N, C-alpha and C positions, 0 to 999 in steps of 0.2 A: 497551389500545391497539388500534386497527383498522388493520390493514396498509395500505398504499398500494396503489392500484390497479396491476394488472400492466401493464407497458410493452407497446406494440405488437410484435406477433408478428415474429420474424425467421426466416430460412431457416438450416439447419444450415450452409451454406457461408459465411454471415456470422460465425456463432460460430466455425467453424473458423479464421477469420482472427485471433481474438484469442489472443495467447500469454500465458498465465497460469502462473507459475512459483512455486516455493517459494524464499524466500531468508531467510538467518539476518540479523537486524538487528545490526549490530556496534557502531554508535554513533549516538547522537541529540544533534544540536547545533541551537542556536537560529539562525534566519536573521536576519541584520542587518536592522534597520529593518522587522521583521514582528511584528505582535501575534498572528498565527495560524500562520505556517510554521515547521516543523522541518525539519531536513535529516537523513534517515535514510542511513547507510552501510550497504549491504546486500551480503551476500556469496551470489553465485549459483553458487559451486563453480568455474567456470572464469573468473570475471571478478567484479568489484565495481562497484557503481553507487552514485551518488547520487539519492535519491528525495525529493522534497520533499513533505511532508503537512501539510495545514492542521489539525493536531490539537493545537496548543500550548495553546488554551484548553479542550480536551476532557478533559485529564488533570492531575491535581494534581501528579503525579511522571511527566512523560515517560520518564525513565530506566528505569522499570519494564519497558519493552519490550526492553531491550538483551539480547541473547542469545536471543530468541524468534524462531521461524520463522513466517513470514506468507506470505499469497498477494499476488503483485504482477502487474499488467500490464507486461511488458517489452518489448512492440513498438509502444509509442505514440510519435509524433514527440517528440524532446526539446523541453523548453519552458523558456524562461528566465522565471523569477520573481524578483522583488527582488534582480536581479543574479546569481542561481544558476541553473545549468541542472538541471532534474528529468529524470531518464531512465526514467521509468516511473510507475506509479500503485499506491499501496497499496490493498488491500481493507480497509476499515475499516467495520465494520457497526454501524448503528444511529444514527450522528448525523443523518443525513437524516430519520429518523423520530422524532427528539427523544428517543431512550432512550440511556442510558450506551454510549458506543462500545465495540466488542470487535474485536479483530483477527480476520480470518478465517485459522484456523490448521490445520495438518494434526493429526490425533489422537494421533499418534505421531510421533518424528522420522524425516524422511526425507532423501536426500541433497539439498543445495542444488541448485538448478537443475531439480529435477524438475518435470514439467509436469502441470498440471490438466487433466481431461478425458478 
């Protein structure tokens, strides 16, 4: 596989605005009337959020990610999809490049809510 081209350059102040945090996926549920979306219930230590992810068709058993820590963007504007609100975005690596998707995860457990960067 040839990696995709690098996106246009950004300045450090733009990157600083993105809040990436570790959260533990506590539950994965189907989103009604959607072939792609799953609702992830994520614990960020001081609060929990529902984050929708288009990974239903990517995994034979979506429940395999329950209990795993992953990286999430937590300061996106909440977005309604299929009647449910999504309060962030999961970093899921590979799908856009046509390879088997993998979670972006810390190499060892860290406190939920820990910031990346």
